[in-house]
N, CA, C and O atoms as a GROMACS GRO file, in nm:
protein
  512
    1MET      N    1  -2.039   0.833   0.196
    1MET     CA    2  -1.918   0.739   0.248
    1MET      C    3  -1.877   0.633   0.133
    1MET      O    4  -1.765   0.582   0.141
    2TYR      N    5  -1.954   0.600   0.039
    2TYR     CA    6  -1.912   0.515  -0.076
    2TYR      C    7  -1.855   0.579  -0.190
    2TYR      O    8  -1.802   0.521  -0.284
    3GLN      N    9  -1.871   0.720  -0.175
    3GLN     CA   10  -1.825   0.798  -0.291
    3GLN      C   11  -1.654   0.766  -0.310
    3GLN      O   12  -1.615   0.742  -0.425
    4ASN      N   13  -1.582   0.767  -0.228
    4ASN     CA   14  -1.437   0.743  -0.239
    4ASN      C   15  -1.403   0.592  -0.288
    4ASN      O   16  -1.319   0.566  -0.373
    5GLN      N   17  -1.475   0.507  -0.226
    5GLN     CA   18  -1.447   0.369  -0.259
    5GLN      C   19  -1.494   0.368  -0.414
    5GLN      O   20  -1.419   0.309  -0.491
    6TYR      N   21  -1.602   0.423  -0.463
    6TYR     CA   22  -1.655   0.411  -0.595
    6TYR      C   23  -1.543   0.479  -0.683
    6TYR      O   24  -1.513   0.432  -0.793
    7LYS      N   25  -1.482   0.590  -0.632
    7LYS     CA   26  -1.389   0.641  -0.723
    7LYS      C   27  -1.275   0.568  -0.738
    7LYS      O   28  -1.220   0.566  -0.848
    8ALA      N   29  -1.222   0.494  -0.623
    8ALA     CA   30  -1.104   0.426  -0.631
    8ALA      C   31  -1.134   0.302  -0.717
    8ALA      O   32  -1.056   0.265  -0.805
    9TYR      N   33  -1.222   0.253  -0.696
    9TYR     CA   34  -1.258   0.105  -0.796
    9TYR      C   35  -1.282   0.165  -0.947
    9TYR      O   36  -1.233   0.093  -1.034
   10ASP      N   37  -1.340   0.270  -0.991
   10ASP     CA   38  -1.342   0.324  -1.122
   10ASP      C   39  -1.212   0.345  -1.158
   10ASP      O   40  -1.175   0.272  -1.249
   11THR      N   41  -1.124   0.429  -1.110
   11THR     CA   42  -0.995   0.459  -1.146
   11THR      C   43  -0.915   0.325  -1.175
   11THR      O   44  -0.845   0.319  -1.276
   12ILE      N   45  -0.923   0.218  -1.089
   12ILE     CA   46  -0.836   0.089  -1.107
   12ILE      C   47  -0.921   0.037  -1.221
   12ILE      O   48  -0.860  -0.033  -1.302
   13ARG      N   49  -1.039   0.056  -1.240
   13ARG     CA   50  -1.108  -0.036  -1.363
   13ARG      C   51  -1.076   0.038  -1.498
   13ARG      O   52  -1.067  -0.020  -1.606
   14GLN      N   53  -1.062   0.146  -1.481
   14GLN     CA   54  -1.015   0.244  -1.612
   14GLN      C   55  -0.874   0.206  -1.659
   14GLN      O   56  -0.849   0.164  -1.772
   15GLU      N   57  -0.772   0.226  -1.547
   15GLU     CA   58  -0.651   0.164  -1.578
   15GLU      C   59  -0.630   0.016  -1.630
   15GLU      O   60  -0.551  -0.008  -1.721
   16THR      N   61  -0.696  -0.074  -1.574
   16THR     CA   62  -0.694  -0.199  -1.594
   16THR      C   63  -0.768  -0.204  -1.748
   16THR      O   64  -0.700  -0.251  -1.840
   17ARG      N   65  -0.870  -0.169  -1.768
   17ARG     CA   66  -0.910  -0.157  -1.927
   17ARG      C   67  -0.828  -0.113  -2.016
   17ARG      O   68  -0.807  -0.177  -2.119
   18SER      N   69  -0.767   0.011  -1.986
   18SER     CA   70  -0.670   0.096  -2.077
   18SER      C   71  -0.548  -0.013  -2.102
   18SER      O   72  -0.523  -0.046  -2.218
   19GLY      N   73  -0.475  -0.067  -1.995
   19GLY     CA   74  -0.359  -0.138  -2.024
   19GLY      C   75  -0.388  -0.256  -2.118
   19GLY      O   76  -0.313  -0.288  -2.210
   20ARG      N   77  -0.502  -0.318  -2.086
   20ARG     CA   78  -0.553  -0.456  -2.151
   20ARG      C   79  -0.556  -0.381  -2.316
   20ARG      O   80  -0.483  -0.411  -2.410
   21THR      N   81  -0.652  -0.289  -2.310
   21THR     CA   82  -0.676  -0.243  -2.470
   21THR      C   83  -0.538  -0.181  -2.525
   21THR      O   84  -0.516  -0.198  -2.645
   22LEU      N   85  -0.462  -0.125  -2.467
   22LEU     CA   86  -0.318  -0.095  -2.539
   22LEU      C   87  -0.231  -0.217  -2.572
   22LEU      O   88  -0.166  -0.236  -2.675
   23GLU      N   89  -0.243  -0.304  -2.456
   23GLU     CA   90  -0.144  -0.441  -2.509
   23GLU      C   91  -0.227  -0.510  -2.627
   23GLU      O   92  -0.160  -0.564  -2.715
   24ALA      N   93  -0.358  -0.512  -2.636
   24ALA     CA   94  -0.427  -0.581  -2.750
   24ALA      C   95  -0.379  -0.488  -2.890
   24ALA      O   96  -0.344  -0.544  -2.994
   25SER      N   97  -0.385  -0.350  -2.875
   25SER     CA   98  -0.357  -0.282  -2.981
   25SER      C   99  -0.206  -0.307  -3.039
   25SER      O  100  -0.171  -0.316  -3.157
   26VAL      N  101  -0.138  -0.315  -2.935
   26VAL     CA  102   0.029  -0.321  -2.993
   26VAL      C  103   0.037  -0.480  -3.025
   26VAL      O  104   0.117  -0.508  -3.114
   27LEU      N  105  -0.021  -0.570  -2.978
   27LEU     CA  106  -0.008  -0.718  -3.040
   27LEU      C  107  -0.063  -0.726  -3.166
   27LEU      O  108  -0.015  -0.802  -3.249
   28THR      N  109  -0.191  -0.632  -3.199
   28THR     CA  110  -0.255  -0.634  -3.332
   28THR      C  111  -0.165  -0.574  -3.428
   28THR      O  112  -0.152  -0.626  -3.539
   29ARG      N  113  -0.096  -0.462  -3.393
   29ARG     CA  114  -0.026  -0.384  -3.484
   29ARG      C  115   0.096  -0.480  -3.522
   29ARG      O  116   0.126  -0.484  -3.641
   30ALA      N  117   0.172  -0.560  -3.428
   30ALA     CA  118   0.260  -0.637  -3.448
   30ALA      C  119   0.248  -0.748  -3.541
   30ALA      O  120   0.336  -0.785  -3.619
   31ALA      N  121   0.103  -0.811  -3.523
   31ALA     CA  122   0.054  -0.926  -3.628
   31ALA      C  123   0.043  -0.849  -3.754
   31ALA      O  124   0.090  -0.898  -3.857
   32GLN      N  125  -0.012  -0.740  -3.755
   32GLN     CA  126  -0.046  -0.669  -3.897
   32GLN      C  127   0.092  -0.637  -3.978
   32GLN      O  128   0.098  -0.629  -4.101
   33LYS      N  129   0.201  -0.622  -3.890
   33LYS     CA  130   0.323  -0.587  -3.972
   33LYS      C  131   0.382  -0.707  -4.008
   33LYS      O  132   0.426  -0.712  -4.123
   34LEU      N  133   0.393  -0.802  -3.937
   34LEU     CA  134   0.412  -0.943  -3.977
   34LEU      C  135   0.329  -0.987  -4.126
   34LEU      O  136   0.381  -1.023  -4.231
   35LYS      N  137   0.191  -0.971  -4.096
   35LYS     CA  138   0.131  -1.023  -4.236
   35LYS      C  139   0.134  -0.938  -4.334
   35LYS      O  140   0.095  -0.980  -4.442
   36ASP      N  141   0.179  -0.792  -4.325
   36ASP     CA  142   0.210  -0.728  -4.442
   36ASP      C  143   0.340  -0.760  -4.515
   36ASP      O  144   0.357  -0.745  -4.636
   37CYS      N  145   0.447  -0.812  -4.413
   37CYS     CA  146   0.556  -0.850  -4.449
   37CYS      C  147   0.547  -1.008  -4.513
   37CYS      O  148   0.628  -1.047  -4.597
   38GLN      N  149   0.456  -1.077  -4.471
   38GLN     CA  150   0.428  -1.215  -4.536
   38GLN      C  151   0.357  -1.182  -4.664
   38GLN      O  152   0.396  -1.237  -4.767
   39ASP      N  153   0.270  -1.110  -4.668
   39ASP     CA  154   0.180  -1.075  -4.801
   39ASP      C  155   0.274  -1.023  -4.910
   39ASP      O  156   0.256  -1.045  -5.030
   40ARG      N  157   0.377  -0.953  -4.859
   40ARG     CA  158   0.481  -0.884  -4.977
   40ARG      C  159   0.606  -0.956  -4.947
   40ARG      O  160   0.706  -0.885  -4.934
   41TRP      N  161   0.618  -1.068  -4.935
   41TRP     CA  162   0.758  -1.148  -4.927
   41TRP      C  163   0.848  -1.144  -5.047
   41TRP      O  164   0.968  -1.168  -5.031
   42HIS      N  165   0.801  -1.117  -5.162
   42HIS     CA  166   0.862  -1.132  -5.282
   42HIS      C  167   0.880  -0.976  -5.332
   42HIS      O  168   0.910  -0.950  -5.448
   43SER      N  169   0.858  -0.879  -5.236
   43SER     CA  170   0.904  -0.754  -5.279
   43SER      C  171   1.034  -0.694  -5.268
   43SER      O  172   1.118  -0.753  -5.200
   44GLU      N  173   1.066  -0.579  -5.327
   44GLU     CA  174   1.203  -0.535  -5.322
   44GLU      C  175   1.252  -0.490  -5.166
   44GLU      O  176   1.367  -0.493  -5.121
   45ASP      N  177   1.131  -0.449  -5.100
   45ASP     CA  178   1.176  -0.390  -4.948
   45ASP      C  179   1.140  -0.507  -4.863
   45ASP      O  180   1.122  -0.486  -4.743
   46ARG      N  181   1.128  -0.625  -4.908
   46ARG     CA  182   1.104  -0.734  -4.803
   46ARG      C  183   1.220  -0.739  -4.678
   46ARG      O  184   1.189  -0.726  -4.559
   47GLU      N  185   1.336  -0.756  -4.718
   47GLU     CA  186   1.443  -0.756  -4.613
   47GLU      C  187   1.414  -0.637  -4.487
   47GLU      O  188   1.397  -0.667  -4.369
   48SER      N  189   1.413  -0.518  -4.532
   48SER     CA  190   1.383  -0.407  -4.437
   48SER      C  191   1.238  -0.427  -4.361
   48SER      O  192   1.225  -0.423  -4.239
   49GLN      N  193   1.130  -0.450  -4.457
   49GLN     CA  194   1.013  -0.476  -4.376
   49GLN      C  195   1.034  -0.603  -4.295
   49GLN      O  196   1.000  -0.592  -4.177
   50PHE      N  197   1.077  -0.707  -4.329
   50PHE     CA  198   1.080  -0.836  -4.248
   50PHE      C  199   1.181  -0.792  -4.102
   50PHE      O  200   1.148  -0.838  -3.993
   51GLN      N  201   1.278  -0.719  -4.112
   51GLN     CA  202   1.354  -0.672  -3.983
   51GLN      C  203   1.264  -0.586  -3.901
   51GLN      O  204   1.251  -0.599  -3.779
   52GLU      N  205   1.201  -0.497  -3.974
   52GLU     CA  206   1.115  -0.390  -3.894
   52GLU      C  207   1.028  -0.471  -3.796
   52GLU      O  208   1.032  -0.464  -3.674
   53ALA      N  209   0.932  -0.562  -3.886
   53ALA     CA  210   0.853  -0.631  -3.827
   53ALA      C  211   0.879  -0.746  -3.733
   53ALA      O  212   0.802  -0.761  -3.639
   54ILE      N  213   0.978  -0.827  -3.750
   54ILE     CA  214   1.030  -0.922  -3.653
   54ILE      C  215   1.100  -0.831  -3.514
   54ILE      O  216   1.085  -0.867  -3.397
   55ARG      N  217   1.158  -0.739  -3.546
   55ARG     CA  218   1.209  -0.677  -3.438
   55ARG      C  219   1.108  -0.603  -3.343
   55ARG      O  220   1.116  -0.607  -3.220
   56PHE      N  221   1.013  -0.537  -3.414
   56PHE     CA  222   0.882  -0.492  -3.348
   56PHE      C  223   0.829  -0.591  -3.256
   56PHE      O  224   0.805  -0.562  -3.139
   57ASN      N  225   0.810  -0.716  -3.307
   57ASN     CA  226   0.752  -0.829  -3.228
   57ASN      C  227   0.832  -0.848  -3.122
   57ASN      O  228   0.784  -0.836  -3.009
   58GLN      N  229   0.939  -0.873  -3.135
   58GLN     CA  230   1.055  -0.939  -3.048
   58GLN      C  231   1.053  -0.826  -2.938
   58GLN      O  232   1.066  -0.868  -2.822
   59MET      N  233   1.041  -0.700  -2.954
   59MET     CA  234   1.052  -0.589  -2.860
   59MET      C  235   0.933  -0.572  -2.774
   59MET      O  236   0.949  -0.523  -2.663
   60ILE      N  237   0.806  -0.611  -2.817
   60ILE     CA  238   0.707  -0.605  -2.764
   60ILE      C  239   0.685  -0.761  -2.667
   60ILE      O  240   0.615  -0.758  -2.566
   61TRP      N  241   0.733  -0.852  -2.700
   61TRP     CA  242   0.745  -0.973  -2.638
   61TRP      C  243   0.844  -0.951  -2.507
   61TRP      O  244   0.826  -1.002  -2.397
   62SER      N  245   0.960  -0.857  -2.548
   62SER     CA  246   1.090  -0.854  -2.420
   62SER      C  247   1.012  -0.764  -2.333
   62SER      O  248   1.046  -0.763  -2.215
   63ILE      N  249   0.902  -0.675  -2.375
   63ILE     CA  250   0.851  -0.584  -2.274
   63ILE      C  251   0.763  -0.684  -2.180
   63ILE      O  252   0.767  -0.668  -2.058
   64PHE      N  253   0.692  -0.776  -2.232
   64PHE     CA  254   0.566  -0.839  -2.171
   64PHE      C  255   0.677  -0.937  -2.077
   64PHE      O  256   0.647  -0.958  -1.960
   65GLN      N  257   0.782  -0.985  -2.125
   65GLN     CA  258   0.853  -1.059  -2.009
   65GLN      C  259   0.912  -0.995  -1.903
   65GLN      O  260   0.928  -1.048  -1.793
   66GLY      N  261   0.948  -0.874  -1.932
   66GLY     CA  262   1.002  -0.778  -1.821
   66GLY      C  263   0.886  -0.746  -1.723
   66GLY      O  264   0.907  -0.747  -1.602
   67GLU      N  265   0.793  -0.725  -1.763
   67GLU     CA  266   0.669  -0.686  -1.693
   67GLU      C  267   0.622  -0.785  -1.601
   67GLU      O  268   0.588  -0.763  -1.485
   68LEU      N  269   0.623  -0.907  -1.665
   68LEU     CA  270   0.588  -1.030  -1.592
   68LEU      C  271   0.688  -1.065  -1.487
   68LEU      O  272   0.647  -1.120  -1.385
   69ALA      N  273   0.816  -1.039  -1.500
   69ALA     CA  274   0.911  -1.070  -1.404
   69ALA      C  275   0.909  -0.963  -1.272
   69ALA      O  276   0.961  -0.984  -1.162
   70ARG      N  277   0.854  -0.873  -1.304
   70ARG     CA  278   0.821  -0.782  -1.191
   70ARG      C  279   0.752  -0.840  -1.070
   70ARG      O  280   0.645  -0.901  -1.075
   71GLU      N  281   0.828  -0.811  -0.954
   71GLU     CA  282   0.780  -0.875  -0.830
   71GLU      C  283   0.621  -0.812  -0.786
   71GLU      O  284   0.529  -0.873  -0.731
   72ASP      N  285   0.627  -0.680  -0.828
   72ASP     CA  286   0.466  -0.613  -0.809
   72ASP      C  287   0.382  -0.640  -0.928
   72ASP      O  288   0.292  -0.559  -0.953
   73ASN      N  289   0.397  -0.732  -0.998
   73ASN     CA  290   0.285  -0.775  -1.113
   73ASN      C  291   0.196  -0.857  -1.048
   73ASN      O  292   0.221  -0.960  -0.986
   74PRO      N  293   0.069  -0.795  -1.071
   74PRO     CA  294  -0.055  -0.836  -1.008
   74PRO      C  295  -0.116  -0.972  -1.050
   74PRO      O  296  -0.201  -1.024  -0.978
   75LEU      N  297  -0.080  -1.023  -1.148
   75LEU     CA  298  -0.109  -1.145  -1.228
   75LEU      C  299  -0.072  -1.269  -1.146
   75LEU      O  300   0.043  -1.288  -1.106
   76PRO      N  301  -0.182  -1.359  -1.122
   76PRO     CA  302  -0.146  -1.490  -1.043
   76PRO      C  303  -0.037  -1.544  -1.109
   76PRO      O  304  -0.027  -1.531  -1.231
   77ILE      N  305   0.054  -1.609  -1.038
   77ILE     CA  306   0.163  -1.701  -1.076
   77ILE      C  307   0.155  -1.792  -1.166
   77ILE      O  308   0.249  -1.814  -1.241
   78GLU      N  309   0.046  -1.855  -1.171
   78GLU     CA  310   0.010  -1.957  -1.289
   78GLU      C  311  -0.012  -1.895  -1.442
   78GLU      O  312   0.018  -1.956  -1.544
   79ILE      N  313  -0.068  -1.766  -1.437
   79ILE     CA  314  -0.098  -1.697  -1.567
   79ILE      C  315   0.055  -1.642  -1.588
   79ILE      O  316   0.099  -1.653  -1.702
   80LYS      N  317   0.120  -1.597  -1.513
   80LYS     CA  318   0.241  -1.540  -1.534
   80LYS      C  319   0.346  -1.655  -1.592
   80LYS      O  320   0.439  -1.628  -1.669
   81GLN      N  321   0.319  -1.771  -1.548
   81GLN     CA  322   0.408  -1.868  -1.602
   81GLN      C  323   0.351  -1.937  -1.734
   81GLN      O  324   0.427  -2.007  -1.801
   82GLN      N  325   0.237  -1.922  -1.766
   82GLN     CA  326   0.194  -1.973  -1.893
   82GLN      C  327   0.235  -1.882  -1.981
   82GLN      O  328   0.283  -1.925  -2.086
   83ILE      N  329   0.227  -1.723  -1.961
   83ILE     CA  330   0.268  -1.638  -2.066
   83ILE      C  331   0.412  -1.637  -2.075
   83ILE      O  332   0.462  -1.610  -2.184
   84LEU      N  333   0.494  -1.666  -1.965
   84LEU     CA  334   0.635  -1.655  -2.009
   84LEU      C  335   0.665  -1.790  -2.074
   84LEU      O  336   0.769  -1.796  -2.140
   85SER      N  337   0.600  -1.882  -2.066
   85SER     CA  338   0.630  -2.020  -2.141
   85SER      C  339   0.597  -1.985  -2.296
   85SER      O  340   0.673  -2.011  -2.389
   86LEU      N  341   0.479  -1.926  -2.309
   86LEU     CA  342   0.441  -1.859  -2.449
   86LEU      C  343   0.533  -1.761  -2.519
   86LEU      O  344   0.548  -1.750  -2.641
   87SER      N  345   0.590  -1.696  -2.427
   87SER     CA  346   0.711  -1.592  -2.470
   87SER      C  347   0.836  -1.666  -2.510
   87SER      O  348   0.911  -1.625  -2.598
   88THR      N  349   0.855  -1.778  -2.442
   88THR     CA  350   0.981  -1.848  -2.472
   88THR      C  351   0.948  -1.922  -2.603
   88THR      O  352   1.044  -1.935  -2.678
   89PHE      N  353   0.838  -1.970  -2.643
   89PHE     CA  354   0.790  -2.021  -2.756
   89PHE      C  355   0.814  -1.920  -2.886
   89PHE      O  356   0.857  -1.945  -2.999
   90VAL      N  357   0.773  -1.804  -2.830
   90VAL     CA  358   0.777  -1.710  -2.929
   90VAL      C  359   0.926  -1.655  -2.972
   90VAL      O  360   0.968  -1.643  -3.087
   91ASP      N  361   0.988  -1.629  -2.859
   91ASP     CA  362   1.143  -1.604  -2.877
   91ASP      C  363   1.203  -1.708  -2.980
   91ASP      O  364   1.265  -1.682  -3.083
   92LYS      N  365   1.171  -1.824  -2.929
   92LYS     CA  366   1.238  -1.959  -3.024
   92LYS      C  367   1.216  -1.928  -3.170
   92LYS      O  368   1.310  -1.923  -3.250
   93THR      N  369   1.079  -1.904  -3.208
   93THR     CA  370   1.026  -1.881  -3.344
   93THR      C  371   1.076  -1.773  -3.392
   93THR      O  372   1.125  -1.785  -3.505
   94ILE      N  373   1.081  -1.640  -3.331
   94ILE     CA  374   1.154  -1.525  -3.384
   94ILE      C  375   1.299  -1.575  -3.431
   94ILE      O  376   1.333  -1.543  -3.544
   95PHE      N  377   1.376  -1.643  -3.362
   95PHE     CA  378   1.524  -1.660  -3.385
   95PHE      C  379   1.535  -1.757  -3.500
   95PHE      O  380   1.618  -1.743  -3.590
   96GLU      N  381   1.443  -1.865  -3.494
   96GLU     CA  382   1.449  -1.950  -3.600
   96GLU      C  383   1.426  -1.893  -3.735
   96GLU      O  384   1.496  -1.921  -3.833
   97THR      N  385   1.310  -1.801  -3.735
   97THR     CA  386   1.263  -1.717  -3.859
   97THR      C  387   1.353  -1.617  -3.897
   97THR      O  388   1.357  -1.578  -4.014
   98MET      N  389   1.449  -1.556  -3.782
   98MET     CA  390   1.554  -1.481  -3.848
   98MET      C  391   1.684  -1.554  -3.898
   98MET      O  392   1.758  -1.503  -3.981
   99ALA      N  393   1.704  -1.671  -3.844
   99ALA     CA  394   1.786  -1.744  -3.931
   99ALA      C  395   1.763  -1.835  -4.030
   99ALA      O  396   1.859  -1.876  -4.096
  100TYR      N  397   1.651  -1.873  -4.053
  100TYR     CA  398   1.608  -1.904  -4.176
  100TYR      C  399   1.477  -1.845  -4.230
  100TYR      O  400   1.374  -1.910  -4.217
  101PRO      N  401   1.476  -1.738  -4.283
  101PRO     CA  402   1.352  -1.659  -4.324
  101PRO      C  403   1.262  -1.747  -4.408
  101PRO      O  404   1.315  -1.812  -4.498
  102ALA      N  405   1.121  -1.757  -4.388
  102ALA     CA  406   1.028  -1.797  -4.482
  102ALA      C  407   0.908  -1.736  -4.456
  102ALA      O  408   0.888  -1.711  -4.338
  103PRO      N  409   0.815  -1.704  -4.540
  103PRO     CA  410   0.693  -1.641  -4.506
  103PRO      C  411   0.592  -1.709  -4.424
  103PRO      O  412   0.516  -1.654  -4.344
  104GLU      N  413   0.600  -1.867  -4.457
  104GLU     CA  414   0.519  -1.950  -4.362
  104GLU      C  415   0.553  -1.931  -4.220
  104GLU      O  416   0.470  -1.946  -4.131
  105LYS      N  417   0.665  -1.900  -4.200
  105LYS     CA  418   0.715  -1.914  -4.024
  105LYS      C  419   0.633  -1.805  -3.975
  105LYS      O  420   0.597  -1.812  -3.858
  106LEU      N  421   0.597  -1.703  -4.044
  106LEU     CA  422   0.542  -1.582  -3.984
  106LEU      C  423   0.396  -1.607  -3.917
  106LEU      O  424   0.343  -1.540  -3.828
  107THR      N  425   0.344  -1.720  -3.983
  107THR     CA  426   0.179  -1.741  -3.943
  107THR      C  427   0.180  -1.772  -3.801
  107THR      O  428   0.095  -1.721  -3.728
  108VAL      N  429   0.272  -1.854  -3.752
  108VAL     CA  430   0.249  -1.880  -3.611
  108VAL      C  431   0.268  -1.762  -3.512
  108VAL      O  432   0.212  -1.761  -3.402
  109LEU      N  433   0.354  -1.654  -3.559
  109LEU     CA  434   0.347  -1.531  -3.499
  109LEU      C  435   0.262  -1.447  -3.496
  109LEU      O  436   0.249  -1.374  -3.398
  110ILE      N  437   0.184  -1.439  -3.605
  110ILE     CA  438   0.079  -1.366  -3.637
  110ILE      C  439  -0.048  -1.431  -3.574
  110ILE      O  440  -0.138  -1.355  -3.538
  111ASN      N  441  -0.062  -1.558  -3.558
  111ASN     CA  442  -0.187  -1.614  -3.504
  111ASN      C  443  -0.181  -1.585  -3.352
  111ASN      O  444  -0.278  -1.541  -3.291
  112ILE      N  445  -0.038  -1.618  -3.282
  112ILE     CA  446  -0.027  -1.600  -3.132
  112ILE      C  447  -0.058  -1.449  -3.093
  112ILE      O  448  -0.119  -1.424  -2.990
  113ASN      N  449  -0.010  -1.337  -3.186
  113ASN     CA  450  -0.047  -1.201  -3.151
  113ASN      C  451  -0.202  -1.184  -3.184
  113ASN      O  452  -0.267  -1.126  -3.097
  114GLN      N  453  -0.258  -1.218  -3.278
  114GLN     CA  454  -0.402  -1.190  -3.288
  114GLN      C  455  -0.475  -1.257  -3.173
  114GLN      O  456  -0.548  -1.186  -3.104
  115ASN      N  457  -0.462  -1.403  -3.141
  115ASN     CA  458  -0.524  -1.468  -3.065
  115ASN      C  459  -0.512  -1.406  -2.921
  115ASN      O  460  -0.613  -1.385  -2.854
  116LEU      N  461  -0.402  -1.381  -2.881
  116LEU     CA  462  -0.364  -1.309  -2.740
  116LEU      C  463  -0.433  -1.167  -2.723
  116LEU      O  464  -0.468  -1.131  -2.611
  117ALA      N  465  -0.456  -1.078  -2.847
  117ALA     CA  466  -0.509  -0.951  -2.860
  117ALA      C  467  -0.670  -0.958  -2.840
  117ALA      O  468  -0.737  -0.870  -2.785
  118ALA      N  469  -0.719  -1.080  -2.894
  118ALA     CA  470  -0.861  -1.080  -2.903
  118ALA      C  471  -0.885  -1.140  -2.762
  118ALA      O  472  -0.998  -1.120  -2.718
  119GLY      N  473  -0.813  -1.200  -2.694
  119GLY     CA  474  -0.860  -1.245  -2.552
  119GLY      C  475  -0.829  -1.111  -2.464
  119GLY      O  476  -0.911  -1.089  -2.374
  120LEU      N  477  -0.735  -1.030  -2.476
  120LEU     CA  478  -0.714  -0.906  -2.396
  120LEU      C  479  -0.835  -0.824  -2.423
  120LEU      O  480  -0.896  -0.787  -2.323
  121MET      N  481  -0.884  -0.787  -2.550
  121MET     CA  482  -1.001  -0.715  -2.565
  121MET      C  483  -1.123  -0.793  -2.506
  121MET      O  484  -1.204  -0.729  -2.439
  122SER      N  485  -1.140  -0.929  -2.525
  122SER     CA  486  -1.276  -0.987  -2.450
  122SER      C  487  -1.273  -0.945  -2.311
  122SER      O  488  -1.369  -0.891  -2.255
  123SER      N  489  -1.140  -0.975  -2.245
  123SER     CA  490  -1.125  -0.949  -2.096
  123SER      C  491  -1.149  -0.805  -2.055
  123SER      O  492  -1.190  -0.771  -1.944
  124ALA      N  493  -1.115  -0.714  -2.168
  124ALA     CA  494  -1.118  -0.568  -2.121
  124ALA      C  495  -1.274  -0.516  -2.120
  124ALA      O  496  -1.329  -0.439  -2.042
  125ASP      N  497  -1.330  -0.589  -2.245
  125ASP     CA  498  -1.483  -0.570  -2.243
  125ASP      C  499  -1.564  -0.611  -2.120
  125ASP      O  500  -1.654  -0.538  -2.078
  126ARG      N  501  -1.530  -0.731  -2.060
  126ARG     CA  502  -1.600  -0.808  -1.948
  126ARG      C  503  -1.564  -0.711  -1.813
  126ARG      O  504  -1.634  -0.702  -1.712
  127SER      N  505  -1.441  -0.643  -1.836
  127SER     CA  506  -1.425  -0.561  -1.693
  127SER      C  507  -1.486  -0.424  -1.676
  127SER      O  508  -1.481  -0.363  -1.570
  128GLN      N  509  -1.556  -0.367  -1.808
  128GLN     CA  510  -1.619  -0.269  -1.800
  128GLN      C  511  -1.745  -0.257  -1.714
  128GLN      O  512  -1.808  -0.152  -1.709
   0.00000   0.00000   0.00000
């Protein structure tokens, strides 16, 4: 009798863990791209590395925004609002950094991505 319920629960648990782990992985990758750019700020390929890193970061935050805006998004409204507020700050920081590039401006983006990734991984670990 409980076999089907357990299977359904386990499937949802696996999907949730996988989604959080994937999001954490993507955020970590974005943070690393930004950090690599920051560390090599005076290299010859800085401009292309900067553009790639900043656009990748912008793309993933745009995807997060789109997912949060979906009506079927299961997150509580308060959490969605907090993440959307954070994403607005990230957008503003990205545009500021694109307009006036400086290596120290990347630090805030790196830290946000790393901290959010760590939180997602912690959440994924607790849900196992």
